[in-house]
C-alpha positions in Angstrom: 7.7 -1.0 -21.5 6.9 -2.7 -18.2 5.5 -0.3 -15.6 4.7 -1.5 -12.0 3.0 1.2 -9.9 2.6 -0.6 -6.6 5.5 -1.9 -4.5 6.7 -2.0 -0.9 10.1 -2.0 0.9 11.3 -2.3 4.4 10.5 1.3 4.9 7.0 0.0 5.6 5.9 -3.7 5.6 8.0 -5.1 2.7 10.8 -7.5 3.6 13.6 -6.0 1.5 15.5 -2.7 1.7 14.7 -0.1 -0.9 18.0 -0.6 -2.7 17.2 -4.3 -3.1 13.7 -3.6 -4.3 15.0 -1.4 -7.2 17.7 -4.0 -8.1 15.1 -6.8 -8.2 12.7 -4.6 -10.2 15.4 -4.1 -12.9 16.3 -7.8 -12.8 12.6 -8.6 -13.5 12.8 -6.3 -16.6 10.7 -3.6 -15.0 11.3 -0.2 -16.7 9.2 2.0 -14.3 8.6 1.3 -10.6 6.6 3.2 -8.1 7.7 2.7 -4.5 4.5 3.0 -2.5 5.2 2.2 1.1 2.4 2.7 3.6 2.0 6.3 4.7 5.7 7.3 4.1 8.1 8.4 1.5 11.1 7.4 3.7 12.4 4.7 1.4 12.7 6.9 -1.7 16.1 8.4 -1.0 17.8 5.0 -0.6 16.0 3.7 -3.7 17.2 6.7 -5.7 20.7 6.3 -4.5 20.8 2.7 -5.7 18.7 3.2 -8.8 20.1 0.9 -11.6 20.5 2.1 -15.1 17.3 1.7 -17.2 14.9 1.9 -14.3 12.7 5.0 -13.7 11.5 5.5 -10.1 8.2 7.1 -9.3 7.7 8.8 -5.9 4.6 7.5 -4.1 3.0 5.9 -1.1 -0.1 3.9 -0.2 -2.1 6.3 2.0 -4.4 4.9 4.7 -8.0 6.0 4.7 -11.2 4.6 6.2 -14.8 4.5 4.9 -17.7 3.2 7.0 -15.3 1.5 9.3 -13.4 -0.3 6.5 -9.9 0.3 5.3 -9.5 2.0 1.9 -6.0 2.3 0.5 -5.0 5.1 -1.9 -2.0 4.8 -4.1 -0.7 8.4 -4.1 1.9 9.5 -6.7 3.8 12.5 -5.4 6.6 13.6 -7.7 6.8 17.0 -5.9 6.6 15.4 -2.4 4.2 16.2 0.4 3.0 19.6 1.5 3.0 20.5 5.2 -0.6 19.4 5.8 -0.2 16.0 4.2 3.1 15.4 5.9 1.5 16.1 9.3 -1.3 13.7 8.6 1.0 10.9 7.5 3.1 11.5 10.6 -0.1 11.1 12.7 -1.0 7.9 10.9 2.5 6.4 11.5 2.4 7.4 15.2 -0.9 5.7 15.6 0.5 2.6 13.8 3.0 2.3 16.7 0.2 2.6 19.3 -1.9 0.1 17.5 1.0 -2.3 17.0 1.9 -2.2 20.7 -1.8 -2.8 21.7 -2.0 -5.8 19.3 1.2 -7.3 20.7 -0.3 -7.0 24.2 -3.6 -8.7 23.1 -1.6 -11.5 21.5 0.4 -12.1 24.6 -2.8 -12.3 26.6 -3.9 -15.0 24.1 -0.7 -16.9 24.8 1.5 -15.8 21.9 5.0 -15.3 23.1 6.1 -12.3 21.2 7.4 -8.9 22.3 7.2 -5.3 21.0 10.9 -5.3 20.8 10.8 -8.2 18.3 8.2 -6.4 16.2 10.1 -3.1 16.3 13.3 -4.9 15.2 11.5 -6.4 12.2 10.2 -2.9 11.3 13.7 -1.6 11.5 12.6 2.0 11.9 10.0 1.8 9.1 6.3 2.3 9.2 4.9 -0.5 11.5 2.3 -2.7 10.0 0.5 -6.0 10.8 2.9 -8.0 8.6 5.7 -7.2 11.1 3.5 -8.7 13.8 2.7 -11.7 11.6 6.4 -12.4 11.0 7.0 -12.2 14.8 4.2 -14.8 15.3 5.9 -17.1 12.8 9.2 -16.8 14.6 7.5 -17.6 17.9 5.9 -20.7 16.4 2.4 -19.5 16.9 1.6 -19.9 13.2 3.3 -21.5 10.3 3.3 -18.6 7.8 2.5 -14.9 8.0 -0.8 -15.1 6.1 -2.3 -17.2 8.9 -2.1 -14.2 11.2 -4.8 -12.4 9.1 -7.7 -14.4 10.4 -10.5 -13.8 13.0 -8.4 -15.9 15.4 -5.5 -13.4 15.4 -5.0 -10.0 13.8 -7.4 -10.1 10.8 -9.8 -7.1 10.7 -12.2 -7.7 13.6 -10.1 -10.5 14.9 -9.4 -11.4 18.6 -6.2 -9.3 18.7 -7.1 -6.7 16.1 -6.9 -3.0 17.0 -8.1 -0.2 14.8 -6.0 2.9 14.1 -6.2 6.4 12.8 -6.9 6.9 9.1 -8.2 9.7 6.9 -11.5 10.2 5.2 -10.8 9.1 1.6 -12.2 12.2 0.0 -10.1 14.4 2.3 -7.1 12.2 1.6 -7.5 12.7 -2.2 -7.7 16.5 -1.6 -4.5 16.5 0.4 -2.6 14.5 -2.3 -3.9 16.7 -5.1 -3.0 19.8 -3.0 0.6 18.4 -2.9 0.6 18.2 -6.7 -0.1 14.5 -6.7 -2.6 12.0 -8.2 -4.5 9.2 -6.6 -5.4 5.7 -7.7 -7.7 3.5 -5.6 -5.7 0.4 -4.6 -7.1 -3.1 -5.2 -10.7 -2.0 -5.2 -12.0 -5.5 -6.0 -10.3 -7.2 -3.1 -12.6 -8.4 -0.3 -11.9 -7.6 3.4 -14.3 -9.4 5.8 -16.7 -9.9 2.9 -16.7 -6.1 2.1 -15.4 -4.3 -0.9 -15.8 -0.6 -1.6 -19.2 0.0 -3.2 -19.3 1.4 -6.8 -21.4 4.3 -5.5 -18.5 5.3 -3.1 -16.0 5.0 -5.9 -18.2 7.4 -8.0 -18.1 9.9 -5.1 -14.3 9.6 -4.9 -14.1 10.2 -8.7 -16.1 13.4 -8.1 -13.6 14.3 -5.4 -10.6 14.0 -7.8 -9.7 10.3 -7.9 -7.6 9.7 -11.0 -7.9 5.9 -11.5 -8.5 2.4 -10.3 -5.9 -0.3 -9.8 -7.5 -3.0 -12.0 -4.6 -5.4 -12.7 -3.7 -6.7 -9.2 -2.9 -10.2 -8.0 -6.0 -10.3 -5.9 -8.4 -9.6 -8.8 -9.7 -12.5 -11.0 -10.6 -12.0 -14.7 -14.3 -11.3 -14.0 -13.4 -8.6 -11.4 -10.9 -7.0 -13.7 -13.6 -6.8 -16.5 -16.1 -5.3 -14.0 -13.6 -2.7 -12.8 -12.6 -1.7 -16.4 -16.3 -1.1 -17.2 -16.7 1.0 -14.0 -13.6 3.0 -14.7 -14.8 3.7 -18.2 -18.2 4.8 -17.0 -16.6 7.2 -14.4 -13.8 8.5 -16.7 -11.0 7.0 -14.6 -7.7 5.6 -15.6 -6.9 1.9 -15.1 -3.5 0.8 -13.7 -1.7 -2.3 -12.6 0.8 -3.2 -10.0 2.4 -6.2 -8.3 1.8 -5.0 -4.7 5.1 -6.8 -4.0 6.1 -7.1 -0.3 9.3 -9.1 -0.9 9.4 -12.6 0.5 5.9 -12.1 2.0 4.4 -12.2 -1.5 6.9 -14.3 -3.3 9.1 -11.6 -4.9 6.6 -10.8 -7.6 7.7 -7.4 -9.0 6.4 -6.9 -12.5 3.8 -9.6 -12.3 1.1 -6.9 -13.0 1.7 -3.8 -15.1 0.3 -0.5 -16.3 0.1 0.5 -19.9 2.4 3.3 -21.0 -0.6 5.3 -22.1 -2.3 5.1 -18.7 1.0 6.0 -17.0 1.5 9.1 -19.2 -2.0 10.2 -18.5 -1.5 9.6 -14.7 1.7 11.6 -14.6 0.1 14.4 -16.6 -2.2 14.9 -13.5 0.8 15.5 -11.3 3.1 18.4 -10.9 6.9 18.2 -10.3 7.3 15.1 -12.6 
């Protein structure tokens, strides 16, 4: 059984429509897929409508939070959907994504990059706007050769010349909101570095006490040593360990199913949710 609990569609910053994501997942022999677009469940209806035989779809999203000025992503599995408070917060996050995106486009134009907000909005196609949309517009303008080059101090990497911060939740509060909606939360790619920072083990322990269900250990950005370290930490804290491809379509090389979650961990995770 192949279970991928982290994927993105064009409802946020993936390149492919939800229907194409589920088709590709089944073609890659994935049995269970969680669609976890950033701060939205908007792609789920289209994914369900196109669900191929043999594939189970898990309702989820990657919820934005911030700790000590650093971004912390929370994979939120929500079989029963969002309650009113969580829905209001995700709407506020998405609205501020628009403001942030427009401000970054303006900063890039001031730096001589010939892109427009209309181009970025067209790439987002009504989905939750993210930096990858701006990166793709920069490639189209010839400012950079490939999207990953945008995520540097020169451009829109965290703290970069054109970077603009945005609204995000306190992670402990975010966990409470998801749990209040009948969901369960896994900390996304906790071993990945951002500007030389990774979430401290002490902070993960505090999130475990706040109701965190697990750690995403098997992720493309984690090497073998980091995976071993995270497994030990998860065991010490009584947390589940999961895996997911963090596929963003062509931006990440269409890698659905490259990392997976064990059936046992999946069952234990779903047991912490309601509405499944």
